[in-house]
C-alpha positions in Angstrom: 96.9 -29.3 -0.8 97.4 -30.8 2.6 94.5 -31.3 5.0 94.4 -28.5 7.6 93.4 -30.4 10.7 93.5 -27.3 12.9 91.0 -25.5 10.6 88.8 -28.6 10.5 88.9 -28.8 14.3 88.0 -25.2 14.7 85.2 -25.3 12.2 83.7 -28.4 13.8 83.9 -26.8 17.2 82.1 -23.7 15.9 79.4 -25.8 14.1 78.7 -27.8 17.3 78.4 -24.5 19.2 76.2 -22.8 16.6 73.9 -25.8 16.5 73.8 -26.4 20.2 74.9 -29.9 19.6 77.1 -32.0 21.9 80.0 -34.2 20.8 77.9 -37.2 21.8 74.9 -36.1 19.8 77.1 -35.7 16.7 78.8 -39.1 17.3 75.4 -40.8 17.3 74.2 -39.0 14.2 77.3 -40.1 12.2 77.7 -43.6 13.8 80.9 -43.1 15.7 82.0 -42.6 19.3 82.2 -39.5 21.4 86.0 -40.3 21.9 86.5 -40.1 18.1 84.7 -36.7 17.9 86.9 -35.5 20.8 90.0 -36.6 18.9 88.9 -34.7 15.9 88.4 -31.6 18.0 91.8 -31.9 19.7 93.6 -32.6 16.3 94.6 -36.0 17.5 92.9 -37.8 14.6 92.2 -37.0 11.0 88.8 -38.1 9.9 88.2 -40.3 6.8 86.5 -38.7 3.9 83.2 -40.6 4.5 83.1 -39.3 8.0 83.7 -35.7 6.9 80.9 -36.2 4.4 78.6 -37.4 7.1 79.5 -34.4 9.3 78.9 -32.0 6.5 75.5 -33.6 5.9 74.5 -33.3 9.5 75.2 -29.6 9.5 74.0 -29.1 5.9 77.2 -27.4 4.8 79.7 -27.9 2.0 82.6 -30.3 2.3 84.9 -27.5 1.0 83.9 -25.3 4.0 84.5 -28.1 6.5 87.8 -29.1 5.0 89.0 -25.4 5.0 89.0 -25.1 1.2 86.3 -22.4 1.1 84.9 -19.9 3.5 81.4 -20.5 2.0 79.2 -22.8 4.0 76.6 -23.2 1.4 76.4 -26.3 -0.7 77.0 -25.5 -4.3 74.3 -27.0 -6.5 75.4 -28.1 -9.9 73.1 -28.4 -12.9 75.2 -31.4 -14.1 74.5 -34.7 -12.5 77.8 -36.6 -12.2 78.4 -40.3 -11.7 80.1 -39.5 -8.4 77.1 -37.5 -7.1 74.8 -40.3 -8.1 77.0 -42.9 -6.5 77.2 -40.9 -3.2 73.4 -40.3 -3.2 72.5 -43.9 -3.9 75.2 -45.3 -1.5 73.5 -43.4 1.3 70.2 -45.2 0.3 71.9 -48.6 0.0 73.6 -48.1 3.3 70.2 -48.6 4.9 70.4 -52.2 3.6 74.1 -52.6 4.3 75.0 -52.6 0.6 77.5 -49.9 -0.3 78.7 -50.8 -3.8 77.1 -49.8 -7.1 78.2 -51.1 -10.4 78.8 -48.8 -13.4 75.6 -50.3 -15.0 73.6 -49.4 -11.9 74.9 -45.9 -11.8 74.1 -45.5 -15.5 70.5 -46.8 -15.0 70.0 -44.4 -12.0 71.5 -41.5 -14.0 69.2 -42.2 -16.9 66.1 -42.3 -14.6 67.1 -39.2 -12.7 67.8 -37.1 -15.8 64.8 -38.2 -17.9 
């Protein structure tokens, strides 16, 4: 399935409006520039996956909704904790210390501690 940049742009525009947020405010929250947000809104640029993830997190919506794969804004909570979910969660924590890589052993240790 191809990325639908028009749907992404429209949904981002609506989310900004619904949350009374400016392009500049969103840019600051996700660590990018106002110009970049403007390019997303005008379909001049396709965001990287990490940026889409940050945007979804700011608005507390699902990635599937933002990417146009679902019409459901709600984040689906899974009972199963996957390595990917753990890696994404922990990478957010590590990003505070500018360390974005987790080894397989670190993921397994975190998974063990979370699920026990």
